N, CA, C and O atoms as a MOPAC input file, in Angstrom:
PM7 MOZYME 1SCF
protein

 N     34.10800 1    -4.36300 1    20.41700 1
 C     32.87300 1    -3.74400 1    19.97300 1
 C     31.78000 1    -3.96300 1    21.01600 1
 O     31.65100 1    -5.04200 1    21.59400 1
 N     31.00600 1    -2.91600 1    21.23800 1
 C     29.95100 1    -2.97600 1    22.24100 1
 C     28.72900 1    -3.63800 1    21.62900 1
 O     28.27600 1    -3.25400 1    20.55100 1
 N     28.20000 1    -4.63200 1    22.32200 1
 C     27.04100 1    -5.36900 1    21.82200 1
 C     25.75100 1    -4.59700 1    21.99500 1
 O     25.68200 1    -3.62800 1    22.75200 1
 N     24.74700 1    -5.03500 1    21.29200 1
 C     23.45900 1    -4.34800 1    21.33600 1
 C     22.77300 1    -4.50000 1    22.69300 1
 O     21.98800 1    -3.63500 1    23.08200 1
 N     23.05900 1    -5.59000 1    23.42500 1
 C     22.43900 1    -5.74500 1    24.73900 1
 C     22.99200 1    -4.70400 1    25.71400 1
 O     22.26800 1    -4.22300 1    26.58600 1
 N     24.27300 1    -4.35600 1    25.56700 1
 C     24.86500 1    -3.30900 1    26.40000 1
 C     24.21100 1    -1.96400 1    26.09200 1
 O     23.88300 1    -1.20400 1    27.00200 1
 N     24.02500 1    -1.67600 1    24.80900 1
 C     23.36900 1    -0.43400 1    24.39300 1
 C     21.92900 1    -0.40800 1    24.88200 1
 O     21.45000 1     0.62400 1    25.35400 1
 N     21.24200 1    -1.52700 1    24.77400 1
 C     19.86500 1    -1.61100 1    25.24900 1
 C     19.80100 1    -1.36400 1    26.75600 1
 O     18.89000 1    -0.68400 1    27.22900 1
 N     20.74600 1    -1.90000 1    27.50500 1
 C     20.75500 1    -1.70500 1    28.95900 1
 C     21.02400 1    -0.24500 1    29.31500 1
 O     20.40000 1     0.29300 1    30.23000 1
 N     21.94100 1     0.39700 1    28.60500 1
 C     22.22300 1     1.81700 1    28.84900 1
 C     20.99800 1     2.67000 1    28.49800 1
 O     20.66700 1     3.61500 1    29.21300 1
 N     20.34500 1     2.33500 1    27.41500 1
 C     19.13200 1     3.06200 1    27.02500 1
 C     18.05900 1     2.89300 1    28.08600 1
 O     17.40100 1     3.85900 1    28.47300 1
 N     17.88200 1     1.67400 1    28.55300 1
 C     16.88700 1     1.40000 1    29.58800 1
 C     17.20300 1     2.16700 1    30.86900 1
 O     16.30900 1     2.75900 1    31.47300 1
 N     18.47300 1     2.16100 1    31.28800 1
 C     18.86400 1     2.86400 1    32.51400 1
 C     18.62100 1     4.37100 1    32.39800 1
 O     18.17800 1     5.01000 1    33.35200 1
 N     18.91200 1     4.92400 1    31.23600 1
 C     18.66900 1     6.35100 1    31.00100 1
 C     17.17800 1     6.64000 1    31.04700 1
 O     16.75000 1     7.61100 1    31.67000 1
 N     16.39400 1     5.80700 1    30.39500 1
 C     14.93500 1     5.94900 1    30.40100 1
 C     14.39000 1     5.87700 1    31.82200 1
 O     13.55300 1     6.69200 1    32.21200 1
 N     14.86500 1     4.90300 1    32.59700 1
 C     14.38100 1     4.71400 1    33.95800 1
 C     14.71000 1     5.92600 1    34.83100 1
 O     13.87300 1     6.36800 1    35.61900 1
 N     15.90700 1     6.45500 1    34.69700 1
 C     16.31700 1     7.63200 1    35.45800 1
 C     15.41300 1     8.82600 1    35.15000 1
 O     14.93400 1     9.49900 1    36.06300 1
 N     15.18300 1     9.08300 1    33.86900 1
 C     14.30500 1    10.19200 1    33.48300 1
 C     12.86700 1     9.95400 1    33.93200 1
 O     12.19000 1    10.87500 1    34.38700 1
 N     12.41800 1     8.73700 1    33.80400 1
 C     11.04200 1     8.39100 1    34.17300 1
 C     10.79100 1     8.65900 1    35.66000 1
 O      9.80300 1     9.29500 1    36.02800 1
 N     11.68500 1     8.17200 1    36.49500 1
 C     11.53000 1     8.36600 1    37.94000 1
 C     11.65600 1     9.84400 1    38.30200 1
 O     10.86000 1    10.36100 1    39.08500 1
 N     12.65200 1    10.52400 1    37.73800 1
 C     12.87100 1    11.93500 1    38.07000 1
 C     11.67400 1    12.79800 1    37.66000 1
 O     11.17700 1    13.58600 1    38.46500 1
 N     11.21400 1    12.65700 1    36.43000 1
 C     10.08400 1    13.46600 1    35.97300 1
 C      8.80000 1    13.08200 1    36.69200 1
 O      8.02400 1    13.95700 1    37.07600 1
 N      8.56800 1    11.79700 1    36.87800 1
 C      7.35000 1    11.35900 1    37.56100 1
 C      7.27300 1    11.88800 1    38.98100 1
 O      6.25200 1    12.43900 1    39.39100 1
 N      8.35700 1    11.71900 1    39.73200 1
 C      8.35800 1    12.19000 1    41.11800 1
 C      8.32400 1    13.70600 1    41.20600 1
 O      7.67600 1    14.26300 1    42.09200 1
 N      9.02000 1    14.38100 1    40.28700 1
 C      9.00600 1    15.84800 1    40.28200 1
 C      7.57700 1    16.36600 1    40.16400 1
 O      7.16600 1    17.23800 1    40.93000 1
 N      6.82500 1    15.83900 1    39.21600 1
 C      5.47100 1    16.33800 1    39.00900 1
 C      4.56200 1    16.01400 1    40.18100 1
 O      3.72000 1    16.83300 1    40.55000 1
 N      4.71200 1    14.85000 1    40.76600 1
 C      3.87500 1    14.50100 1    41.91800 1
 C      4.20500 1    15.39900 1    43.10600 1
 O      3.30400 1    15.91000 1    43.77100 1
 N      5.48800 1    15.59200 1    43.37000 1
 C      5.89600 1    16.42000 1    44.51600 1
 C      5.43000 1    17.87000 1    44.35100 1
 O      4.85000 1    18.43600 1    45.27800 1
 N      5.67600 1    18.47800 1    43.18300 1
 C      5.26400 1    19.87700 1    43.02800 1
 C      3.73800 1    19.99300 1    42.93500 1
 O      3.16700 1    21.00200 1    43.34800 1
 N      3.08300 1    18.96600 1    42.39700 1
 C      1.62500 1    18.97200 1    42.37300 1
 C      1.03400 1    18.93900 1    43.77300 1
 O      0.11900 1    19.70000 1    44.08900 1
 N      1.55800 1    18.06300 1    44.60200 1
 C      1.08300 1    17.97800 1    45.98800 1
 C      1.42000 1    19.26300 1    46.74100 1
 O      0.62300 1    19.74100 1    47.54900 1
 N      2.60300 1    19.82100 1    46.47500 1
 C      3.00400 1    21.03200 1    47.19300 1
 C      2.09400 1    22.21800 1    46.89300 1
 O      1.99500 1    23.14000 1    47.70300 1
 N      1.44300 1    22.20400 1    45.76500 1
 C      0.54800 1    23.31800 1    45.44500 1
 C     -0.62400 1    23.39100 1    46.42200 1
 O     -1.26600 1    24.43600 1    46.53100 1
 N     -0.91100 1    22.30900 1    47.13000 1
 C     -1.92900 1    22.34400 1    48.17100 1
 C     -1.40200 1    23.00500 1    49.44300 1
 O     -2.18100 1    23.53900 1    50.23400 1
 N     -0.08000 1    22.97200 1    49.64300 1
 C      0.50300 1    23.41800 1    50.90900 1
 C      1.40400 1    24.64600 1    50.80000 1
 O      1.63800 1    25.32300 1    51.80000 1
 N      1.91600 1    24.94600 1    49.59800 1
 C      2.85600 1    26.05000 1    49.39600 1
 C      4.05600 1    25.95100 1    50.33600 1
 O      4.53600 1    26.96600 1    50.84300 1
 N      4.53700 1    24.74100 1    50.56700 1
 C      5.68400 1    24.54200 1    51.44800 1
 C      6.99800 1    24.86500 1    50.72800 1
 O      7.87600 1    25.51500 1    51.29700 1
 N      7.12800 1    24.41800 1    49.49600 1
 C      8.36500 1    24.64900 1    48.73600 1
 C      8.44900 1    26.10200 1    48.30600 1
 O      9.49000 1    26.74400 1    48.44200 1
 N      7.34800 1    26.61000 1    47.78900 1
 C      7.31800 1    27.98000 1    47.27100 1
 C      5.87000 1    28.45400 1    47.23000 1
 O      4.94800 1    27.63800 1    47.21000 1
 N      5.67000 1    29.76100 1    47.21700 1
 C      4.34100 1    30.32500 1    47.01100 1
 C      4.06500 1    30.30700 1    45.51500 1
 O      4.51500 1    31.19700 1    44.79400 1
 N      3.33800 1    29.31600 1    45.04400 1
 C      3.13800 1    29.08700 1    43.61600 1
 C      2.34700 1    30.20900 1    42.95600 1
 O      2.50700 1    30.45800 1    41.76100 1
 N      1.51000 1    30.87700 1    43.70800 1
 C      0.69000 1    31.94200 1    43.15000 1
 C      1.49200 1    33.08700 1    42.55900 1
 O      1.00800 1    33.78400 1    41.66800 1
 N      2.70400 1    33.28900 1    43.04100 1
 C      3.52500 1    34.39200 1    42.53300 1
 C      3.93100 1    34.19600 1    41.07100 1
 O      4.31200 1    35.15600 1    40.40100 1
 N      3.85200 1    32.96600 1    40.57600 1
 C      4.25700 1    32.67200 1    39.20700 1
 C      3.11000 1    32.73400 1    38.20300 1
 O      3.31800 1    32.51600 1    37.01000 1
 N      1.91400 1    33.02700 1    38.67300 1
 C      0.76300 1    33.06700 1    37.78300 1
 C      0.65800 1    34.45200 1    37.15000 1
 O      0.67000 1    35.47300 1    37.83800 1
 N      0.55800 1    34.45800 1    35.85300 1
 C      0.41700 1    35.71200 1    35.12000 1
 C     -0.97200 1    36.29700 1    35.34500 1
 O     -1.97000 1    35.59000 1    35.21100 1
 N     -1.04400 1    37.57900 1    35.68400 1
 C     -2.36200 1    38.21000 1    35.81400 1
 C     -3.14800 1    38.14900 1    34.50500 1
 O     -4.37600 1    38.07300 1    34.52500 1
 N     -2.45900 1    38.18200 1    33.38700 1
 C     -3.11100 1    38.09700 1    32.08100 1
 C     -3.84900 1    36.76500 1    31.95600 1
 O     -5.00800 1    36.72200 1    31.54400 1
 N     -3.16500 1    35.68500 1    32.31400 1
 C     -3.76100 1    34.34500 1    32.23900 1
 C     -4.89600 1    34.22100 1    33.25100 1
 O     -5.97700 1    33.72700 1    32.92900 1
 N     -4.64300 1    34.66600 1    34.45400 1
 C     -5.64700 1    34.53200 1    35.51800 1
 C     -6.90700 1    35.32200 1    35.19000 1
 O     -8.01200 1    34.80600 1    35.35600 1
 N     -6.76600 1    36.54900 1    34.73400 1
 C     -7.93500 1    37.38700 1    34.44400 1
 C     -8.78500 1    36.83900 1    33.31300 1
 O    -10.00700 1    36.98800 1    33.32300 1
 N     -8.15000 1    36.20900 1    32.34200 1
 C     -8.88300 1    35.77800 1    31.14400 1
 C     -9.44200 1    34.35800 1    31.24700 1
 O    -10.44000 1    34.04500 1    30.59700 1
 N     -8.81100 1    33.49100 1    32.05600 1
 C     -9.17900 1    32.07700 1    32.00000 1
 C     -9.74500 1    31.47400 1    33.27800 1
 O    -10.42500 1    30.45000 1    33.21400 1
 N     -9.48700 1    32.07000 1    34.43200 1
 C     -9.86600 1    31.41800 1    35.68300 1
 C    -10.54100 1    32.40200 1    36.62700 1
 O    -10.20300 1    33.58600 1    36.65000 1
 N    -11.50200 1    31.90200 1    37.40800 1
 C    -12.22700 1    32.80400 1    38.30500 1
 C    -11.37200 1    33.34000 1    39.46100 1
 O    -11.55400 1    34.47700 1    39.89700 1
 N    -10.44800 1    32.52100 1    39.94900 1
 C     -9.58900 1    32.98700 1    41.03900 1
 C     -8.31200 1    32.15300 1    41.09500 1
 O     -8.21900 1    31.08800 1    40.48600 1
 N     -7.34900 1    32.65300 1    41.82600 1
 C     -6.04600 1    32.00400 1    41.92200 1
 C     -6.14400 1    30.62200 1    42.55600 1
 O     -5.49700 1    29.68400 1    42.09100 1
 N     -6.92800 1    30.48600 1    43.58900 1
 C     -7.05200 1    29.20400 1    44.28200 1
 C     -7.55400 1    28.10200 1    43.34500 1
 O     -7.02700 1    26.99000 1    43.34900 1
 N     -8.56700 1    28.41600 1    42.54800 1
 C     -9.10700 1    27.44500 1    41.59300 1
 C     -8.03100 1    27.02600 1    40.59200 1
 O     -7.86400 1    25.84000 1    40.30600 1
 N     -7.31200 1    28.00200 1    40.07000 1
 C     -6.24600 1    27.70600 1    39.11300 1
 C     -5.18200 1    26.80500 1    39.73200 1
 O     -4.76800 1    25.82100 1    39.11900 1
 N     -4.74200 1    27.13200 1    40.93100 1
 C     -3.70300 1    26.33200 1    41.59700 1
 C     -4.19000 1    24.90800 1    41.83000 1
 O     -3.41400 1    23.96500 1    41.66900 1
 N     -5.43800 1    24.72900 1    42.19900 1
 C     -5.98200 1    23.37700 1    42.39400 1
 C     -6.01900 1    22.59600 1    41.08300 1
 O     -5.68300 1    21.41200 1    41.05900 1
 N     -6.41900 1    23.24200 1    40.00700 1
 C     -6.45000 1    22.58200 1    38.70000 1
 C     -5.04100 1    22.18200 1    38.28100 1
 O     -4.81500 1    21.05800 1    37.83300 1
 N     -4.10400 1    23.09700 1    38.42700 1
 C     -2.70500 1    22.82600 1    38.07500 1
 C     -2.17800 1    21.66100 1    38.91300 1
 O     -1.48700 1    20.78200 1    38.39800 1
 N     -2.50300 1    21.66100 1    40.18400 1
 C     -2.05900 1    20.59600 1    41.08400 1
 C     -2.53400 1    19.23100 1    40.60900 1
 O     -1.74800 1    18.28700 1    40.53200 1
 N     -3.80400 1    19.12900 1    40.29600 1
 C     -4.37000 1    17.85200 1    39.85400 1
 C     -3.73300 1    17.40800 1    38.53500 1
 O     -3.38500 1    16.23800 1    38.37800 1
 N     -3.58000 1    18.33300 1    37.59100 1
 C     -2.96800 1    17.99900 1    36.30400 1
 C     -1.54400 1    17.48000 1    36.52100 1
 O     -1.15700 1    16.47300 1    35.92800 1
 N     -0.77200 1    18.15200 1    37.35600 1
 C      0.61200 1    17.72800 1    37.57400 1
 C      0.70200 1    16.36900 1    38.25700 1
 O      1.54300 1    15.54900 1    37.88900 1
 N     -0.13800 1    16.12600 1    39.22800 1
 C     -0.13400 1    14.81500 1    39.88700 1
 C     -0.50700 1    13.72200 1    38.88900 1
 O      0.12400 1    12.66600 1    38.86200 1
 N     -1.52100 1    13.96700 1    38.07400 1
 C     -1.93400 1    12.97700 1    37.08000 1
 C     -0.82600 1    12.72000 1    36.04800 1
 O     -0.58000 1    11.57000 1    35.68300 1
 N     -0.16700 1    13.76600 1    35.58300 1
 C      0.93100 1    13.57600 1    34.63000 1
 C      2.07400 1    12.77800 1    35.27100 1
 O      2.66500 1    11.91100 1    34.62700 1
 N      2.38000 1    13.07200 1    36.53000 1
 C      3.41500 1    12.30800 1    37.23000 1
 C      3.05400 1    10.84100 1    37.33500 1
 O      3.90200 1     9.97100 1    37.13800 1
 N      1.79600 1    10.56200 1    37.64500 1
 C      1.35100 1     9.17000 1    37.73200 1
 C      1.37500 1     8.48200 1    36.37100 1
 O      1.73800 1     7.30900 1    36.27600 1
 N      0.99300 1     9.20100 1    35.32100 1
 C      1.06600 1     8.61800 1    33.97700 1
 C      2.49100 1     8.19600 1    33.64100 1
 O      2.72000 1     7.10200 1    33.12600 1
 N      3.44100 1     9.07000 1    33.93500 1
 C      4.84200 1     8.77000 1    33.61700 1
 C      5.33500 1     7.55600 1    34.40800 1
 O      6.12600 1     6.76300 1    33.89800 1
 N      4.87800 1     7.41200 1    35.63200 1
 C      5.35100 1     6.30800 1    36.47500 1
 C      4.60400 1     4.99700 1    36.23300 1
 O      4.94300 1     3.97300 1    36.82500 1
 N      3.59100 1     5.02300 1    35.36800 1
 C      2.85800 1     3.79600 1    35.06600 1
 C      3.12100 1     3.39400 1    33.61700 1
 O      4.11100 1     3.82300 1    33.02400 1
 N      2.25500 1     2.58600 1    33.05600 1
 C      2.49300 1     2.08500 1    31.70200 1
 C      2.25200 1     3.13200 1    30.62000 1
 O      2.49600 1     2.86800 1    29.44300 1
 N      1.78100 1     4.30100 1    30.99700 1
 C      1.51700 1     5.36800 1    30.03200 1
 C      2.61900 1     6.43000 1    30.04300 1
 O      2.34900 1     7.62500 1    29.93000 1
 N      3.85000 1     5.97300 1    30.17800 1
 C      4.99400 1     6.88700 1    30.27300 1
 C      5.07800 1     7.81800 1    29.07000 1
 O      5.26200 1     9.02500 1    29.22800 1
 N      4.94400 1     7.26700 1    27.88400 1
 C      5.09000 1     8.08100 1    26.66900 1
 C      4.05900 1     9.20700 1    26.62400 1
 O      4.41400 1    10.36200 1    26.38500 1
 N      2.80300 1     8.88500 1    26.84900 1
 C      1.74200 1     9.90000 1    26.83400 1
 C      1.96700 1    10.93100 1    27.93900 1
 O      1.80400 1    12.13000 1    27.71300 1
 N      2.33600 1    10.47200 1    29.11700 1
 C      2.59400 1    11.38600 1    30.22800 1
 C      3.76200 1    12.30900 1    29.94900 1
 O      3.72200 1    13.48900 1    30.29800 1
 N      4.80300 1    11.78000 1    29.32200 1
 C      5.98100 1    12.59400 1    29.02100 1
 C      5.66000 1    13.66100 1    27.98200 1
 O      6.08200 1    14.80900 1    28.12200 1
 N      4.92000 1    13.29400 1    26.94500 1
 C      4.50800 1    14.31000 1    25.96600 1
 C      3.58700 1    15.33900 1    26.63200 1
 O      3.67500 1    16.53300 1    26.34500 1
 N      2.71300 1    14.87500 1    27.51400 1
 C      1.86300 1    15.80400 1    28.26500 1
 C      2.68200 1    16.75700 1    29.11600 1
 O      2.37300 1    17.94500 1    29.19600 1
 N      3.72700 1    16.24000 1    29.75100 1
 C      4.61700 1    17.09000 1    30.54700 1
 C      5.31300 1    18.12900 1    29.68200 1
 O      5.46000 1    19.28300 1    30.08300 1
 N      5.74000 1    17.71700 1    28.49600 1
 C      6.41000 1    18.65500 1    27.60000 1
 C      5.48100 1    19.82300 1    27.26500 1
 O      5.88500 1    20.98500 1    27.31000 1
 N      4.24800 1    19.49900 1    26.93400 1
 C      3.26800 1    20.54800 1    26.63200 1
 C      3.03400 1    21.40900 1    27.86900 1
 O      2.96200 1    22.63400 1    27.77600 1
 N      2.91700 1    20.76800 1    29.01600 1
 C      2.66600 1    21.48300 1    30.26700 1
 C      3.80800 1    22.45500 1    30.57600 1
 O      3.56600 1    23.60300 1    30.94800 1
 N      5.04900 1    21.99300 1    30.42200 1
 C      6.20700 1    22.87500 1    30.65600 1
 C      6.17600 1    24.07900 1    29.71300 1
 O      6.51900 1    25.19000 1    30.11700 1
 N      5.76800 1    23.86400 1    28.46800 1
 C      5.71000 1    24.97000 1    27.51700 1
 C      4.58700 1    25.94700 1    27.88400 1
 O      4.74500 1    27.15800 1    27.72800 1
 N      3.47500 1    25.43400 1    28.36100 1
 C      2.39100 1    26.30600 1    28.83900 1
 C      2.87900 1    27.14200 1    30.02100 1
 O      2.61100 1    28.34100 1    30.09600 1
 N      3.59500 1    26.50200 1    30.93700 1
 C      4.13500 1    27.23000 1    32.09000 1
 C      5.11200 1    28.30700 1    31.62800 1
 O      5.10000 1    29.42000 1    32.15300 1
 N      5.95300 1    27.98500 1    30.65300 1
 C      6.91700 1    28.96000 1    30.14600 1
 C      6.20100 1    30.17100 1    29.54600 1
 O      6.59800 1    31.31100 1    29.79000 1
 N      5.15400 1    29.92800 1    28.76700 1
 C      4.38100 1    31.03500 1    28.18600 1
 C      3.76100 1    31.87800 1    29.30500 1
 O      3.80200 1    33.10700 1    29.25700 1
 N      3.19100 1    31.21500 1    30.30300 1
 C      2.62700 1    31.92200 1    31.45300 1
 C      3.69000 1    32.80700 1    32.09400 1
 O      3.43000 1    33.97600 1    32.38200 1
 N      4.87800 1    32.26500 1    32.32100 1
 C      5.93800 1    33.02600 1    32.98300 1
 C      6.38900 1    34.22300 1    32.14900 1
 O      6.64900 1    35.29900 1    32.68600 1
 N      6.48000 1    34.03000 1    30.84700 1
 C      6.89000 1    35.13300 1    29.97300 1
 C      5.86200 1    36.26400 1    30.03000 1
 O      6.22700 1    37.43900 1    29.97200 1
 N      4.57800 1    35.91200 1    30.14300 1
 C      3.54300 1    36.95400 1    30.18100 1
 C      3.49700 1    37.69700 1    31.51300 1
 O      2.77400 1    38.68500 1    31.63800 1
 N      4.25800 1    37.23800 1    32.51500 1
 C      4.37400 1    38.00300 1    33.76600 1
 C      5.38900 1    39.12400 1    33.61700 1
 O      5.41800 1    40.05300 1    34.42500 1
 N      6.23400 1    39.03800 1    32.57300 1
 C      7.34500 1    39.96300 1    32.35400 1
 C      8.37000 1    39.88800 1    33.48300 1
 O      9.11400 1    40.83400 1    33.74200 1
 N      8.38400 1    38.74900 1    34.13600 1
 C      9.37400 1    38.40000 1    35.16000 1
 C      9.71300 1    36.92400 1    34.92400 1
 O      9.13700 1    36.29000 1    34.04000 1
 N     10.61400 1    36.39500 1    35.68600 1
 C     10.88300 1    34.95500 1    35.70500 1
 C     11.31100 1    34.39100 1    34.34800 1
 O     11.01400 1    33.23700 1    34.03700 1
 N     12.00500 1    35.19300 1    33.54300 1
 C     12.45300 1    34.70300 1    32.23600 1
 C     13.42700 1    33.53400 1    32.38100 1
 O     13.46300 1    32.64100 1    31.53500 1
 N     14.22000 1    33.54600 1    33.46200 1
 C     15.15000 1    32.44700 1    33.69900 1
 C     14.41000 1    31.14000 1    33.97100 1
 O     14.82800 1    30.07700 1    33.51200 1
 N     13.32800 1    31.22300 1    34.70600 1
 C     12.54700 1    30.02000 1    35.00700 1
 C     11.82200 1    29.54300 1    33.74500 1
 O     11.68000 1    28.34200 1    33.51700 1
 N     11.36800 1    30.49300 1    32.93400 1
 C     10.71500 1    30.12300 1    31.66700 1
 C     11.70600 1    29.37900 1    30.76900 1
 O     11.34800 1    28.38400 1    30.13900 1
 N     12.94300 1    29.85800 1    30.71000 1
 C     13.97000 1    29.18200 1    29.90200 1
 C     14.23600 1    27.78300 1    30.44700 1
 O     14.38800 1    26.83400 1    29.67800 1
 N     14.29300 1    27.65600 1    31.75000 1
 C     14.49600 1    26.33700 1    32.36600 1
 C     13.34900 1    25.39900 1    32.02400 1
 O     13.57000 1    24.21700 1    31.76200 1
 N     12.13500 1    25.91300 1    32.02400 1
 C     10.98200 1    25.06800 1    31.71000 1
 C     10.99100 1    24.61700 1    30.25300 1
 O     10.52700 1    23.51800 1    29.94900 1
 N     11.50400 1    25.43700 1    29.35700 1
 C     11.64400 1    25.00500 1    27.95600 1
 C     12.64000 1    23.84700 1    27.88100 1
 O     12.40800 1    22.87700 1    27.15900 1
 N     13.73600 1    23.94000 1    28.61400 1
 C     14.71900 1    22.84700 1    28.63800 1
 C     14.10800 1    21.59500 1    29.26700 1
 O     14.34400 1    20.48700 1    28.78500 1
 N     13.33300 1    21.75600 1    30.32700 1
 C     12.65100 1    20.60400 1    30.92700 1
 C     11.65500 1    19.97700 1    29.95400 1
 O     11.47400 1    18.76000 1    29.95500 1
 N     11.00700 1    20.79800 1    29.12300 1
 C     10.11000 1    20.26700 1    28.09200 1
 C     10.89100 1    19.40900 1    27.10300 1
 O     10.42300 1    18.34700 1    26.69400 1
 N     12.06800 1    19.86400 1    26.72400 1
 C     12.90700 1    19.08100 1    25.81500 1
 C     13.30200 1    17.75200 1    26.46600 1
 O     13.31800 1    16.71600 1    25.80200 1
 N     13.62000 1    17.78200 1    27.75600 1
 C     13.92700 1    16.55000 1    28.47600 1
 C     12.73800 1    15.60600 1    28.52900 1
 O     12.90700 1    14.39100 1    28.42900 1
 N     11.53800 1    16.15000 1    28.68300 1
 C     10.32900 1    15.31900 1    28.68800 1
 C     10.10900 1    14.68500 1    27.31900 1
 O      9.67900 1    13.53600 1    27.22700 1
 N     10.40300 1    15.43100 1    26.25800 1
 C     10.30800 1    14.85600 1    24.90900 1
 C     11.32900 1    13.74200 1    24.75300 1
 O     11.03800 1    12.71300 1    24.14400 1
 N     12.52800 1    13.94100 1    25.30200 1
 C     13.54300 1    12.88400 1    25.25500 1
 C     13.05300 1    11.63500 1    25.98400 1
 O     13.27900 1    10.51800 1    25.51800 1
 N     12.38900 1    11.81500 1    27.11400 1
 C     11.82100 1    10.66900 1    27.83600 1
 C     10.78600 1     9.95400 1    26.97900 1
 O     10.77900 1     8.72500 1    26.91900 1
 N      9.91800 1    10.70000 1    26.32200 1
 C      8.90700 1    10.08600 1    25.45200 1
 C      9.57000 1     9.31800 1    24.32400 1
 O      9.15600 1     8.20300 1    24.00700 1
 N     10.59300 1     9.89800 1    23.71600 1
 C     11.30200 1     9.23500 1    22.61400 1
 C     12.03500 1     7.97900 1    23.10400 1
 O     12.03900 1     6.95600 1    22.42000 1
 N     12.64800 1     8.05600 1    24.27300 1
 C     13.30800 1     6.87900 1    24.83400 1
 C     12.28800 1     5.78600 1    25.15100 1
 O     12.59700 1     4.59900 1    25.04400 1
 N     11.09200 1     6.17700 1    25.53500 1
 C     10.03300 1     5.19200 1    25.77600 1
 C      9.70500 1     4.46300 1    24.47900 1
 O      9.51900 1     3.24600 1    24.47500 1
 N      9.63500 1     5.20300 1    23.38900 1
 C      9.38700 1     4.58600 1    22.08700 1
 C     10.49900 1     3.60300 1    21.73900 1
 O     10.22700 1     2.49400 1    21.28000 1
 N     11.75000 1     4.00500 1    21.95500 1
 C     12.88600 1     3.12100 1    21.67900 1
 C     12.84400 1     1.89000 1    22.56100 1
 O     13.06600 1     0.77600 1    22.08600 1
 N     12.56200 1     2.08100 1    23.84500 1
 C     12.48100 1     0.96100 1    24.78000 1
 C     11.41200 1    -0.02500 1    24.35300 1
 O     11.60800 1    -1.23900 1    24.41800 1
 N     10.29100 1     0.49900 1    23.92100 1
 C      9.19600 1    -0.37200 1    23.49200 1
 C      9.54600 1    -1.14700 1    22.21700 1
 O      9.08700 1    -2.27400 1    22.03000 1
 N     10.35400 1    -0.54800 1    21.34700 1
 C     10.79400 1    -1.24400 1    20.13400 1
 C     11.80000 1    -2.35600 1    20.44800 1
 O     11.83600 1    -3.37800 1    19.76200 1
 N     12.61700 1    -2.15100 1    21.48800 1
 C     13.63600 1    -3.12900 1    21.86700 1
 C     13.01200 1    -4.38600 1    22.45100 1
 O     13.54200 1    -5.48400 1    22.28300 1
 N     11.89100 1    -4.22600 1    23.13500 1
 C     11.23100 1    -5.36800 1    23.80900 1
 C     11.02200 1    -6.51200 1    22.87700 1
 O     10.48400 1    -7.54400 1    23.27800 1

């Protein structure tokens, strides 16, 4: 029979893997929005969202960049749970934005799955905190 310490260690390792992956992902893509090295991020912005909520694309990209970097830092610090729930909401906002472009439905679906993974990270954080 597997002991509870083994289960706790597996839970911790899973939590740590998700924490590092999500934290670094958000920091890297947040920083990249300043440089557009990985991708031209502006192509994913819905004209509907841009016209109604933001004065210009550059301002929106800067705001998104800062939010993503902050969420990544939250996940990598003691506020993992809050950051992970924030990421889940953020991924869902991105998915809605993508759907309103009437393109990128595959990326929107991926972002919904990433939101579910972020919720799993938040839930694992709760479990980890209970084990302590």
